[in-house]
C-alpha positions as CSV (number, residue, x, y, z in Angstrom):
1,X,115.0,-117.5,-29.2
2,X,117.1,-120.6,-28.9
3,X,118.6,-121.9,-32.2
4,X,116.6,-125.2,-31.9
5,X,113.3,-123.3,-31.6
6,X,114.3,-121.0,-34.4
7,X,114.9,-124.1,-36.6
8,X,111.5,-125.5,-35.7
9,X,109.8,-122.2,-36.4
10,X,111.8,-121.4,-39.6
11,X,113.0,-124.8,-41.1
12,X,113.9,-123.1,-44.4
13,X,115.1,-119.9,-42.8
14,X,113.3,-116.5,-42.6
15,X,112.2,-114.9,-45.9
16,X,114.9,-112.7,-47.3
17,X,113.9,-111.1,-50.7
18,X,116.6,-110.5,-53.3
19,X,117.4,-107.0,-54.3
20,X,116.5,-106.4,-57.0
21,X,113.8,-108.9,-57.7
22,X,114.7,-110.3,-61.1
23,X,112.5,-111.9,-63.8
24,X,114.3,-115.2,-63.3
25,X,113.5,-115.1,-59.6
26,X,109.9,-114.4,-60.3
27,X,109.7,-117.3,-62.7
28,X,111.0,-119.6,-59.9
29,X,108.6,-118.2,-57.4
30,X,105.6,-118.6,-59.8
31,X,106.6,-122.3,-60.4
32,X,106.8,-122.8,-56.6
33,X,103.3,-121.3,-56.2
34,X,102.0,-123.5,-58.9
35,X,103.5,-126.7,-57.5
36,X,102.6,-126.2,-53.8
37,X,99.3,-128.0,-53.8
38,X,100.7,-131.2,-55.3
39,X,103.7,-131.1,-52.9
40,X,101.4,-130.5,-50.0
41,X,99.1,-133.3,-51.0
42,X,102.1,-135.7,-51.3
43,X,103.4,-134.7,-47.9
44,X,99.9,-135.3,-46.3
45,X,99.3,-138.6,-48.0
46,X,98.6,-141.4,-45.5
47,X,98.6,-139.1,-42.5
48,X,96.2,-140.2,-39.8
49,X,93.9,-137.8,-37.9
50,X,96.1,-138.2,-34.9
51,X,99.1,-137.1,-37.0
52,X,97.2,-134.2,-38.5
53,X,96.3,-133.0,-35.0
54,X,100.0,-133.0,-33.9
55,X,101.6,-129.6,-33.5
56,X,104.6,-129.1,-35.8
57,X,106.5,-127.7,-32.7
58,X,105.7,-127.1,-29.0
59,X,103.2,-124.3,-28.9
60,X,102.7,-124.3,-32.6
61,X,99.7,-125.1,-34.8
62,X,98.8,-128.6,-35.7
63,X,99.4,-129.9,-39.2
64,X,95.6,-129.6,-39.8
65,X,95.7,-126.0,-38.8
66,X,98.7,-125.3,-41.0
67,X,96.9,-126.7,-44.1
68,X,93.8,-124.7,-43.4
69,X,95.9,-121.6,-42.7
70,X,97.6,-122.0,-46.1
71,X,94.2,-121.9,-47.7
72,X,93.1,-118.8,-45.7
73,X,96.3,-117.0,-46.1
74,X,96.7,-117.6,-49.8
75,X,93.0,-116.7,-50.6
76,X,93.8,-113.4,-48.9
77,X,97.0,-113.0,-50.8
78,X,95.2,-113.7,-54.1
79,X,92.7,-111.0,-53.3
80,X,95.4,-108.6,-52.4
81,X,97.1,-109.3,-55.7
82,X,93.9,-108.6,-57.6
83,X,93.3,-105.4,-55.6
84,X,96.8,-104.2,-56.4
85,X,96.2,-104.9,-60.1
86,X,92.9,-103.0,-60.3
87,X,93.3,-100.2,-57.8
88,X,96.0,-97.6,-57.2
89,X,98.0,-98.5,-54.1
90,X,95.0,-100.0,-52.1
91,X,95.3,-100.4,-48.3
92,X,94.4,-104.1,-47.7
93,X,92.5,-105.5,-44.8
94,X,94.6,-107.5,-42.4
95,X,93.2,-110.5,-40.5
96,X,93.9,-112.2,-37.2
97,X,95.5,-115.4,-38.4
98,X,96.0,-116.8,-34.9
99,X,92.3,-116.3,-34.2
100,X,91.3,-117.8,-37.5
101,X,93.4,-120.8,-36.6
102,X,91.1,-121.4,-33.6
103,X,87.9,-121.5,-35.6
104,X,86.0,-124.8,-35.7
105,X,86.6,-125.5,-39.4
106,X,90.4,-124.9,-39.1
107,X,90.7,-127.2,-36.0
108,X,88.3,-130.0,-37.1
109,X,87.6,-130.2,-40.8
110,X,89.3,-132.7,-43.1
111,X,92.3,-131.1,-44.9
112,X,91.0,-132.3,-48.3
113,X,88.7,-129.2,-48.4
114,X,91.6,-126.8,-48.1
115,X,93.7,-128.9,-50.5
116,X,90.9,-128.4,-53.0
117,X,90.8,-124.7,-52.4
118,X,94.6,-124.5,-52.8
119,X,94.6,-126.6,-56.0
120,X,92.2,-124.3,-57.8
121,X,93.5,-121.1,-56.3
122,X,97.1,-121.8,-57.1
123,X,96.3,-122.7,-60.7
124,X,94.6,-119.3,-61.1
125,X,97.2,-117.5,-59.2
126,X,100.1,-118.9,-61.2
127,X,98.3,-118.4,-64.5
128,X,97.7,-114.7,-63.6
129,X,101.2,-114.1,-62.5
130,X,102.6,-115.7,-65.7
131,X,100.6,-113.2,-67.7
132,X,101.7,-110.0,-65.8
133,X,104.0,-107.4,-67.4
134,X,107.1,-106.1,-65.7
135,X,105.3,-102.9,-64.9
136,X,102.4,-104.9,-63.3
137,X,104.9,-106.6,-60.9
138,X,105.7,-103.1,-59.7
139,X,102.1,-102.3,-58.7
140,X,101.7,-102.1,-54.9
141,X,99.4,-102.4,-52.0
142,X,99.7,-101.1,-48.5
143,X,99.7,-103.4,-45.5
144,X,98.5,-101.2,-42.5
145,X,99.5,-103.7,-39.8
146,X,103.2,-103.6,-40.9
147,X,103.0,-100.0,-42.2
148,X,104.7,-101.3,-45.4
149,X,104.1,-101.0,-49.1
150,X,104.5,-104.3,-51.0
151,X,105.0,-104.7,-54.7
152,X,103.4,-107.6,-56.5
153,X,106.9,-108.8,-57.2
154,X,107.8,-108.8,-53.4
155,X,104.5,-110.4,-52.6
156,X,105.1,-113.2,-55.2
157,X,108.4,-114.1,-53.5
158,X,107.0,-113.9,-50.0
159,X,104.1,-116.3,-50.8
160,X,106.3,-118.7,-52.7
161,X,108.4,-118.8,-49.5
162,X,105.3,-119.0,-47.3
163,X,104.1,-122.2,-49.0
164,X,107.5,-123.8,-48.7
165,X,107.9,-122.7,-45.1
166,X,104.7,-124.4,-44.0
167,X,105.3,-127.5,-46.2
168,X,108.7,-127.8,-44.4
169,X,106.9,-127.7,-41.0
170,X,105.0,-130.8,-42.1
171,X,107.8,-132.7,-43.8
172,X,110.3,-132.0,-40.9
173,X,107.7,-133.1,-38.3
174,X,107.2,-136.3,-40.2
175,X,111.0,-136.9,-40.3
176,X,111.4,-136.2,-36.6
177,X,108.6,-138.6,-35.7
178,X,109.5,-141.3,-38.2
179,X,106.1,-141.1,-40.1
C-alpha cells in the first residue's frame, strides 16, 4: 500500500495497544469514548448532503456511511462488553460491516439519527466502564472471525481508537477540501 493511501486509510495510524494496559490508559480511553459524540457532532456541523455523500478517500465510505458505521459498530461493541461482563468467555457474533454500509439507512438517512444513538450509547458505555473493577477489565470475549480473545481492557482501547480513527477521516477530508 502506498504511503499516501495508508495515510488516508489510517490518518491517526493503526491501533497499537500498550502492553500492559494501565489504569491511566483506560481512564484516557474512557474519556475519549465519552467525548466522541460531541466531537463528531462538531465535525459534522454545517456539512451539506453533498459533503456527507463524499467518500473520505478513493474507494472508501462516504462521511454519511462513516457516521452510521460508528453507530452500528459501537452498538455491537457495547453488546460485546455486556456479554463479556455477564458470561464466561462468550464467542461473539461478527457482522459484515461492508455489507451493512450498503444498506439503505446507512447510505441515505440523515446522520442525526446515528448521532442520537451515539450520544446515548456513549454516555451509558462510559458510565459502565468507569464503574468496572480491575478484574472486570480482564474479562474476555472470543472473536471467531479473528480467532482472538479480547479483554474488556483491550476492547476499551480499540474502540477509543476506532472513534478517533473515523473522526479523523472526516476532519482530514474537510481540511483537504477546504470545507
